[in-house]
C-alpha positions in Angstrom: -2.3 -11.1 15.1 -0.3 -11.4 11.9 -3.1 -13.3 10.1 -5.5 -10.4 10.8 -5.8 -8.1 7.7 -6.3 -4.4 8.0 -9.9 -4.5 7.0 -10.6 -6.6 10.1 -8.8 -4.2 12.3 -11.1 -3.1 15.1 -11.0 -2.7 18.9 -12.5 -6.1 19.5 -10.1 -7.9 17.0 -7.1 -6.2 18.8 -8.4 -7.3 22.2 -8.9 -10.9 21.1 -5.5 -12.3 22.0 -5.8 -10.9 25.6 -9.4 -12.2 26.2 -8.2 -14.3 29.2 -6.8 -11.3 31.1 -9.7 -9.1 30.1 -12.2 -11.7 31.2 -10.6 -11.9 34.6 -10.4 -8.1 34.8 -14.1 -7.7 33.8 -15.2 -10.5 36.3 -13.3 -8.8 39.1 -14.7 -5.4 38.1 -18.3 -6.9 38.2 -17.6 -8.4 41.7 -16.2 -5.0 42.8 -19.4 -3.3 41.6 -21.5 -5.8 43.3 -19.6 -5.0 46.5 -20.5 -1.4 46.0 -24.1 -2.3 46.8 -23.2 -3.5 50.3 -23.1 0.0 51.9 -26.6 0.6 50.6 -27.8 -2.7 51.9 -26.1 -1.9 55.3 -27.9 1.4 55.5 -31.2 -0.4 54.6 -30.7 -3.0 57.4 -29.9 -0.3 59.9 -33.0 1.7 58.9 -35.1 -1.4 59.4 -33.5 -2.0 62.8 -34.1 1.6 63.7 -37.7 1.4 62.7 -38.2 -1.9 64.5 -36.4 -0.6 67.6 -33.8 -3.3 67.6 -30.8 -1.1 66.7 -28.0 -1.6 69.3 -24.3 -0.9 69.5 -23.5 -4.6 68.6 -25.8 -4.4 65.6 -24.3 -1.2 64.4 -20.8 -2.6 64.9 -21.7 -5.8 63.0 -23.0 -3.9 60.0 -20.2 -1.4 60.1 -17.6 -4.2 59.9 -19.5 -5.7 57.0 -19.3 -2.3 55.2 -15.6 -1.9 56.0 -14.9 -5.5 54.8 -16.8 -4.9 51.6 -14.8 -1.7 51.0 -11.4 -3.5 51.6 -12.4 -6.3 49.2 -13.7 -3.8 46.7 -10.3 -2.1 46.6 -8.4 -5.4 46.3 -10.6 -6.6 43.4 -10.4 -3.3 41.5 -6.6 -3.3 41.9 -6.4 -6.8 40.5 -8.8 -5.9 37.7 -6.8 -2.9 36.8 -3.6 -4.9 36.7 -5.2 -7.4 34.3 -6.6 -4.8 32.0 -3.4 -2.7 32.0 -1.3 -5.8 31.2 -3.7 -6.7 28.3 -3.6 -3.1 27.1 0.2 -2.8 27.0 0.5 -6.3 25.3 -2.0 -5.2 22.7 -0.2 -1.9 22.1 3.1 -3.8 21.8 1.8 -6.2 19.2 0.0 -3.5 17.2 3.1 -1.3 17.1 5.3 -4.2 16.1 2.8 -5.1 13.4 2.7 -1.6 12.0 6.5 -1.2 12.2 7.0 -4.6 10.5 4.7 -3.6 7.7 6.4 -0.2 7.4 9.7 -2.0 7.0 8.3 -3.7 3.9 7.1 -0.5 2.3 9.0 1.3 -0.5 11.3 4.2 0.7 9.0 6.6 -1.2 6.3 6.0 1.5 8.5 7.8 4.0 9.0 10.7 1.6 5.2 11.1 1.2 4.3 10.5 4.9 5.3 13.3 7.3 7.0 12.5 10.6 4.0 14.1 12.4 1.5 11.8 10.7 3.6 8.7 11.6 4.0 9.9 15.2 0.3 10.5 15.5 -0.5 7.0 14.3 2.1 5.1 16.3 1.8 7.1 19.6 -1.3 9.2 19.8 -3.8 6.8 18.2 -2.3 3.7 19.7 -2.1 5.5 23.0 -5.9 5.9 23.0 -6.2 2.2 22.5 -4.3 1.7 25.8 -6.6 4.1 27.6 -9.7 2.3 26.3 -8.6 -1.2 27.1 -7.0 -0.4 30.4 -9.8 1.7 31.8 -12.9 1.7 29.7 -13.3 -2.1 29.6 -13.7 -2.0 33.4 -16.1 0.9 33.3 -18.0 -0.7 30.5 -18.5 -3.9 32.5 -19.6 -1.9 35.5 -22.0 0.2 33.4 -23.6 -2.7 31.6 -23.3 -5.9 33.6 -24.1 -4.6 37.0 -27.3 -2.7 36.1 -28.6 -5.8 34.2 -28.0 -8.0 37.2 -29.6 -5.4 39.5 -32.6 -4.9 37.2 -33.2 -8.7 37.1 -33.1 -9.0 40.9 -35.4 -6.0 41.4 -37.7 -7.2 38.7 -38.5 -10.3 40.8 -39.1 -8.2 43.9 -41.4 -5.7 42.2 -41.8 -5.7 38.4 -43.5 -2.3 38.2 -40.8 -0.5 40.2 -38.1 -2.2 38.2 -39.6 -1.2 34.9 -40.1 2.3 36.2 -36.4 2.5 37.1 -35.6 1.4 33.5 -37.3 4.4 31.9 -34.8 7.1 32.9 -31.9 4.7 32.0 -33.2 4.2 28.5 -34.0 7.9 28.0 -30.7 9.0 29.4 -28.6 6.8 27.1 -30.6 6.0 23.9 -31.9 9.5 23.3 -28.5 11.2 23.6 -26.9 8.6 21.3 -29.6 9.3 18.7 -28.7 12.9 18.9 -25.0 12.2 18.4 -25.2 10.5 15.0 -22.8 13.1 13.6 -20.2 12.4 16.3 -18.4 9.5 14.5 -17.8 11.7 11.4 -16.4 14.4 13.7 -14.1 11.9 15.4 -12.7 11.0 11.9 -12.1 14.7 11.3 -10.5 15.0 14.7 -8.0 12.3 13.9 -7.0 14.0 10.7 -6.7 17.5 12.2 -4.7 16.1 15.1 -2.3 14.5 12.6 -2.0 17.8 10.7 -1.2 19.7 13.9 1.5 17.2 14.8 3.0 17.5 11.4 2.8 21.4 11.5 4.4 21.5 15.0 7.2 19.3 13.9 7.9 21.5 10.9 7.6 24.6 13.0 10.2 23.4 15.5 12.6 22.4 12.7 12.2 25.8 11.0 12.7 27.7 14.3 16.0 29.4 13.3 14.5 30.8 10.1 11.3 31.7 11.8 13.2 33.7 14.5 15.4 35.3 11.9 12.4 36.8 10.1 10.5 37.6 13.3 7.6 35.2 12.5 5.2 33.9 15.1 3.1 30.8 15.3 0.2 32.9 14.0 2.2 33.9 11.0 3.3 30.4 10.2 0.6 29.5 7.7 0.7 25.7 7.9 0.6 25.7 11.7 -2.1 28.4 11.8 -4.3 26.5 9.3 -3.9 23.2 11.1 -4.5 24.8 14.6 -7.7 26.5 13.4 -9.0 23.4 11.8 -8.3 21.4 15.0 -10.0 24.1 17.1 -13.0 24.2 14.8 -13.3 20.4 15.0 -13.2 20.5 18.8 -15.8 23.2 18.9 -18.1 21.2 16.6 -17.5 18.1 18.7 -18.5 20.1 21.8 -21.6 21.5 20.1 -22.7 18.0 19.1 -22.0 16.3 22.4 -22.8 19.0 25.0 -26.6 18.9 24.7 -26.8 15.1 24.7 -24.5 14.9 27.7 -26.6 17.5 29.5 -29.7 15.5 28.8 -28.1 12.4 30.2 -27.0 14.1 33.4 -30.4 15.8 33.9 -32.4 12.6 33.3 -30.3 10.3 35.4 -29.8 12.8 38.2 -33.6 13.1 38.4 -34.3 9.4 38.0 -35.6 9.2 41.5 -38.5 11.5 40.4 -39.7 8.5 38.4 -39.4 5.9 41.2 -40.5 8.0 44.1 -44.1 8.8 43.0 -44.7 5.4 41.5 -43.4 3.7 44.7 -45.6 6.0 46.8 -48.7 5.0 44.8 -47.8 1.3 45.1 -47.2 1.7 48.8 -50.5 3.4 49.4 -52.2 0.6 47.4 -50.5 -2.1 49.5 -48.5 -3.4 46.5 -45.1 -2.4 48.1 -43.9 -2.6 51.7 -42.3 0.3 53.3 -39.0 -1.6 53.7 -39.0 -2.5 50.0 -39.9 1.1 49.1 -36.8 2.3 51.0 -34.7 -0.4 49.3 -35.8 0.8 45.8 -35.1 4.4 46.7 -31.5 3.6 47.9 -30.7 1.3 44.9 -32.1 3.8 42.4 -29.1 6.1 43.1 -26.7 3.2 42.7 -28.5 1.9 39.6 -28.3 5.2 37.7 -24.7 6.1 38.7 -23.5 3.2 36.5 -25.0 4.8 33.4 -23.2 8.2 33.7 -20.0 6.8 32.3 -21.7 4.7 29.5 -22.1 7.6 27.1 -18.5 8.8 27.7 -17.3 5.2 27.0 -19.3 5.1 23.8 -17.8 8.5 22.7 -14.3 7.2 23.6 -14.9 4.1 21.5 -16.0 6.3 18.5 -12.8 8.4 18.9 -10.7 5.2 19.1 -12.2 3.7 16.0 -11.5 6.9 14.1 -7.9 6.9 15.4 -7.5 3.4 14.0 -8.2 4.8 10.5 -4.6 6.1 10.2 -3.3 2.7 11.3 -5.4 1.0 8.7 -4.1 3.4 6.0 -0.6 2.4 6.8 -1.4 -1.3 6.9 -3.4 -0.9 3.6 -0.4 0.6 1.9 0.9 -2.0 -0.5 4.2 -3.6 0.6 7.0 -3.6 -1.9 7.4 -7.1 -3.4 10.9 -8.4 -3.8 12.1 -11.1 -6.2 14.2 -14.2 -5.6 17.5 -13.3 -7.2 20.5 -12.3 -5.1 23.4 -10.4 -6.7 26.9 -10.7 -5.2 27.8 -7.5 -3.3 31.4 -7.8 -4.4 30.5 -7.5 -8.1 30.5 -4.5 -10.4 27.2 -3.9 -12.2 25.8 -2.0 -15.2 22.6 -0.1 -14.6 20.1 0.2 -17.4 17.0 2.4 -17.8 14.9 0.9 -20.6 12.2 3.3 -21.7 11.3 4.2 -18.1 8.3 6.4 -17.2 7.1 7.2 -13.8 4.4 9.3 -12.3 3.0 9.8 -8.8 -0.6 8.7 -8.0 -2.1 12.1 -8.7 -0.2 14.1 -11.3 1.6 14.0 -14.6 4.6 11.8 -15.3 7.8 12.9 -13.6 9.9 10.8 -16.0 8.9 10.0 -19.6 10.6 7.4 -21.7 14.0 7.6 -20.1 16.6 5.2 -21.6 20.2 5.4 -20.3 23.0 3.0 -19.5 25.4 3.4 -16.6 28.6 1.4 -17.2 30.1 -0.5 -14.3 32.8 1.4 -12.4 31.9 4.7 -14.0 30.6 8.1 -12.6 27.4 9.3 -14.2 26.1 12.8 -13.3 22.5 13.7 -13.5 22.0 17.5 -14.0 19.1 19.7 -14.9 16.9 22.4 -13.3 14.9 21.7 -10.2 11.9 19.4 -10.9 13.5 18.0 -14.0 13.3 14.4 -12.6 17.0 13.7 -11.9 16.5 12.9 -8.2 13.5 10.7 -9.0 15.4 8.8 -11.6 18.2 8.1 -9.0 15.7 7.1 -6.3 14.0 4.6 -8.7 17.2 2.6 -8.6 16.7 2.0 -4.9 13.0 1.2 -5.5 11.7 4.2 -3.7 8.8 3.6 -6.1 8.3 1.2 -8.9 8.3 2.5 -12.5 4.9 3.1 -14.2 6.3 1.6 -17.4 9.6 0.4 -18.7 12.3 -1.4 -16.7 15.4 -0.7 -14.6 18.0 -3.5 -14.5 21.1 -4.1 -12.5 23.6 -6.4 -14.1 20.9 -7.4 -16.6 18.5 -8.4 -13.8 15.3 -6.3 -13.5 14.9 -4.7 -10.1 11.6 -6.5 -9.4 13.4 -9.8 -9.6 16.0 -8.9 -7.0 15.3 -9.5 -3.3 14.8 -6.4 -1.3 17.7 -7.3 1.0 20.0 -7.8 -1.9 19.0 -4.5 -3.5 19.7 -2.7 -0.2 23.1 -4.3 0.0 23.9 -3.3 -3.6 23.1 0.4 -3.1 24.3 3.2 -0.9 22.7 6.6 -0.8 24.3 9.9 0.4 21.4 12.2 0.8 21.3 16.0 0.6 19.8 16.1 4.1 21.8 13.8 6.4 20.0 11.9 9.2 22.0 11.6 12.4 20.9 9.7 15.5 21.2 11.2 19.0 24.1 8.9 19.7 27.9 8.8 19.5 29.8 9.5 16.4 31.0 5.9 16.4 27.4 4.6 16.3 26.4 7.2 13.7 29.0 6.0 11.3 28.5 2.3 12.2 24.7 2.8 11.9 23.6 -0.6 13.2 26.2 -2.6 11.3 28.6 -5.1 12.9 31.7 -3.1 11.8 34.6 -3.0 14.3 35.9 0.2 15.7 39.0 0.0 13.5 36.8 -0.4 10.4 34.8 2.7 11.5 38.1 4.7 12.0 39.3 3.6 8.5 36.1 4.7 6.9 36.3 8.1 8.8 39.8 8.6 7.5 38.8 7.9 4.0 35.9 10.3 4.4 38.2 13.1 5.7 36.4 13.4 9.0 38.8 11.4 11.3 41.0 14.4 12.2 38.0 16.5 13.2 36.6 13.6 15.4 40.0 13.1 17.1 40.1 16.8 17.9 37.0 16.4 20.1 37.6 15.6 23.9 35.8 12.3 23.7 36.7 11.4 20.1 34.4 8.8 18.6 32.4 8.6 21.8 31.2 12.2 21.4 27.5 12.3 21.4 25.7 14.4 18.8 22.2 15.8 18.6 20.0 17.9 20.9 22.0 16.9 24.0 25.4 16.9 22.3 27.6 18.2 19.6 26.2 20.2 16.7 27.8 19.4 13.3 28.0 21.7 10.2 26.4 20.6 7.0 29.8 19.6 5.4 30.7 17.6 8.5 27.4 15.8 8.4 27.9 14.9 4.8 31.3 13.5 5.5 29.8 11.4 8.3 27.3 10.2 5.7 30.1 9.4 3.2 31.9 7.5 5.9 28.7 5.3 6.4 28.7 4.7 2.6 32.4 3.8 2.6 31.8 1.4 5.5 28.8 -0.2 3.7 31.0 -0.8 0.6 28.1 -1.1 -1.8 28.9 -1.5 -5.5 26.4 1.2 -6.5 26.6 4.7 -4.9 24.1 7.5 -5.4 24.8 11.0 -4.3 22.1 13.7 -4.0 23.6 17.2 -4.0 26.6 15.9 -2.1 28.3 19.2 -1.7 25.2 21.5 -1.4 25.9 22.6 2.2 29.7 22.8 1.9 32.1 25.7 2.0 35.2 25.6 -0.1 37.3 23.8 2.5 34.6 21.2 3.2 33.9 20.8 -0.5 37.6 20.0 -1.1 37.6 17.4 1.8 34.4 15.9 0.4 35.9 15.6 -3.0 38.9 13.8 -1.5 36.5 11.5 0.4 34.6 10.7 -2.8 37.8 9.5 -4.4 38.0 6.8 -1.7 34.4 5.9 -1.9 33.8 5.9 -5.6 36.8 3.7 -6.6 35.5 0.9 -8.9 31.9 1.8 -8.0 29.0 2.4 -10.3 28.2 6.0 -9.2 25.3 8.4 -9.9 25.9 12.0 -8.8 23.1 14.6 -8.7 24.6 18.1 -8.7 23.9 21.8 -9.3 27.6 22.7 -8.9 28.6 21.7 -12.3 32.4 21.9 -11.7 32.1 19.0 -9.3 31.1 16.6 -12.1 33.3 18.0 -14.8 35.3 14.8 -14.9 32.3 12.5 -14.9 32.4 9.7 -17.4 28.9 10.5 -18.5 26.6 13.5 -17.9 22.9 13.0 -18.4 20.9 16.2 -18.8 17.3 16.1 -17.7 14.5 18.5 -18.4 10.7 18.1 -17.8 11.3 14.4 -17.1 13.1 13.6 -20.3 16.7 13.1 -21.2 17.8 15.9 -23.6 21.4 14.9 -24.1 24.2 12.9 -22.6 27.9 12.6 -22.9 31.2 13.7 -21.4 31.8 17.3 -20.4 33.9 18.3 -23.4 31.5 16.6 -26.0 28.5 18.3 -24.5 30.2 21.7 -24.6 31.2 21.1 -28.2 27.6 20.2 -29.0 26.4 23.6 -27.9 23.1 22.3 -26.4 21.4 22.7 -23.1 24.4 21.6 -21.0 26.6 24.1 -22.8 24.1 26.9 -21.9 23.9 25.6 -18.3 27.7 25.5 -18.0 28.3 29.0 -19.3 25.5 30.4 -17.1 27.1 28.6 -14.1 30.6 29.9 -14.9 29.3 33.4 -15.2 27.5 33.3 -11.9 30.5 31.8 -10.2 32.8 34.4 -11.5 30.4 37.2 -10.4 30.3 35.7 -6.9 34.1 35.7 -6.8 34.2 39.3 -7.8 31.7 40.2 -5.1 
């Protein structure tokens, strides 16, 4: 599975490793279908006995027992076939999900900024879920719809070629003709996969924004992103229905009326002595069985088209280039200088976000990135963690370019405290520990340093208190102190804060500042902040605007220079004073 590249990704390639189970399942399904002919054969034999005047109770009982035995065996075989195909389906899903998740773990962190949770959920669950449905169910139906009619046609062809060919005409018209009419359907299935992903993303955002939506009295119809996605999804479904309804109707009409082909032809052959009455009856009975297998064939083909379109999103993830790490490992216990050497960066479609940025962050110092929204300060900080790779120029840690450091070592060297804190639906203990092997004492020490220990102890269950939808709700400031506790526990030499006090009131902000003293001791720190008083004592303040560094220096020197930072400071002080008066 791992050797299979994304370009080779298809339903057949995914099923390859389960071919043994699928072969057994298909074989049992074919046998099961063959047993479905037995009741027709029983009826045929009883009609012959009735015509010949030899039908007795013993004869009826004999054929009835054969029919019952065939039905029992049919259920046993179909159950075993279903077990085989379901096992193959779940194994295939398991491998595909692991493969996608393994690849995602090798992608840059910027991928998860660009890709919405709804799109990832749609790819990993909805699209892969359709794969399970196809392998578990449609493989059996496909075997029954293809193999059984072929065997039946060959057998009947040897009995009476003209009647067999006559039976084939409705089957061809009922499948080939509709498929020719559905040439647009594959394109619509691709559109369906995209609109479904858009709906999932919009619903996820709609639910997360529910407090604001309720506050302003908005409805789903007024939520533009959701409304647009829902309308596109509805239009796509309508187009799929328009394209598929007529062909499906043709299939149903032709196959349901298939006996109209065999009945007159059989009558002519019987009258001309080319077909016996018994054989005529057999063809009439088997005609119904023959055509019933084709009803599901078109639906299976449509399902296969939808499945292949669903795999497009999986392919897009697998086609995303993994971040390549180097071979050098830096000691986590060290203290490192960070250097931006003429760094420029731009997203795939758009102008450069950073342009020719050259700055040096001394080891063990606090550097603040300030500037208006969209100035590039957050992007510059994220480049240190290789959210993306620079378009030009180079970022180095301890004189070693980022590309030459192993990904694992870079992750060990850096700790991020984000503006929006991610919390698992788990205990406070596990949220601070976050998958590490830290002891409970180490977690408690980190919580104390982050000024969150007293709050946790005030809870009835302490560190075992669960948070999330089914548990405790934390304020923004409390969440940020949890995030700081994580960073303290990680003890990385490089710490990056993104708007660390943005959600905090005065009390929480004071506690966060105390927590930062514990965390930032002897660390190389980058702090992104709009509240300028929080970085007044920074060793170096870098002012960004339009992706460029306008000036840098300590607070007093920048004020004395009377430049952009001085204007920002006086504006900020004026706004703060006005708020205090209000």
